[in-house]
N, C-alpha and C positions, 0 to 999 in steps of 0.2 A: 506339662504335667498330665500324664495319662489319666489320672483319677478325675480331673476336671473335664477332660475331653470325653471320657466314658460317661460321666454324669450328663453331659450335654447331649451326647449321641442317643442315650437311652431316655432322655427327657425326664431324668430322675429329679424329683423335687425334694428329696431327703437332704438333711445337712451333710456336708462333706467335711471330714476331719483329716487334715494333712499333717503328717509328722515330717519335720525338716531339720537337717543339721546345718542348714545354710543361714548363718547369722546375717549375712549380707542381704539375702532375699527377704528375710523376715523383717529387717529394719528398713529396707528401701521400698517394699511394695505398698505400704499404706499411703505414701505420698502420691502414688499414681492411681490409687483406686478410690480415694476419698473425694469429697466434694471440694469445689473451689479450684484454685490455681493448680495446674498440673506442671510440675517441673520437667525440664528437658531430660531426655535419656541420652542426649548427645554426649559422647565421651564414655558412656557405659560400655564396657567390653562385651557384655552379654545382652545388648539392646535388642537384637533380633529375637532371642529366646524370651526375654522379659516381656516384650511387646505382645507376643502370643499369649503368655500366661496372664498378663494384666487384662487383655481383652476378654479372656474367659472369666476372670474374676469380676470385671465390670458387668458382664452379661448376667452373672449370678446375682450381683447386687441389685441391678435393675429389676430382676424378677422377684426380689425379696427373699432370695435363698441364702441360707446360712452356710458360711464357709469358715471353719476354725483352723488356725495354724497353731501347732504346738512345736516348740523348739526342743530338740533332743540333742544329746551329745554325740558327736561322731566317733566312730571306731571304739565303742564301749561295749560291744557285744549285743546290742539290740538287734534281735533277729530280723525285724522288718527293715531296719536301716542297713544292715549288712546285705540283705537281698537287693535293696535298691542300689547299693554300691556295685553289686555284681552285675545288675542290669545295665547300669551306666557304663561299666567297663565293656560289656558285650556290645552296647550301642556304639561306643567309640571305635570298636573293631569291625563293625558291620559295614557292608557295602551300601546299605540303605540308610545313609546318614541324613537326618533331617536338617541339621544346622551345621554343615561342614564349612561353609564359607559365608561371608556377609552377603545379605540379600540385595544390597544396594538400594533398599527402600529408604525413603527419607526418615531420619530419626529426629523426632521433635522433643 
């Protein structure tokens, strides 16, 4: 999530509001960022990506920084969502792919 990475890089302490059309991410991320037992990401097809995002969220939580997620509907003409989809398409076609193959890091 570039917005979280940018906030960290700039040491920005402002709240971050993220709009997402991913019901899966929005429903699964709380169990990995909250207190107590952390369920396994084993078997999650996006574990490599999720691990990096969850780490950024945990760092924000530890610093007492507010991060708000808002669910939006996909493919409904929302300008920002459509732009994010275009960036995702460009990223998939780029030679500089961040998550092209599993990292083979242990998944807990």
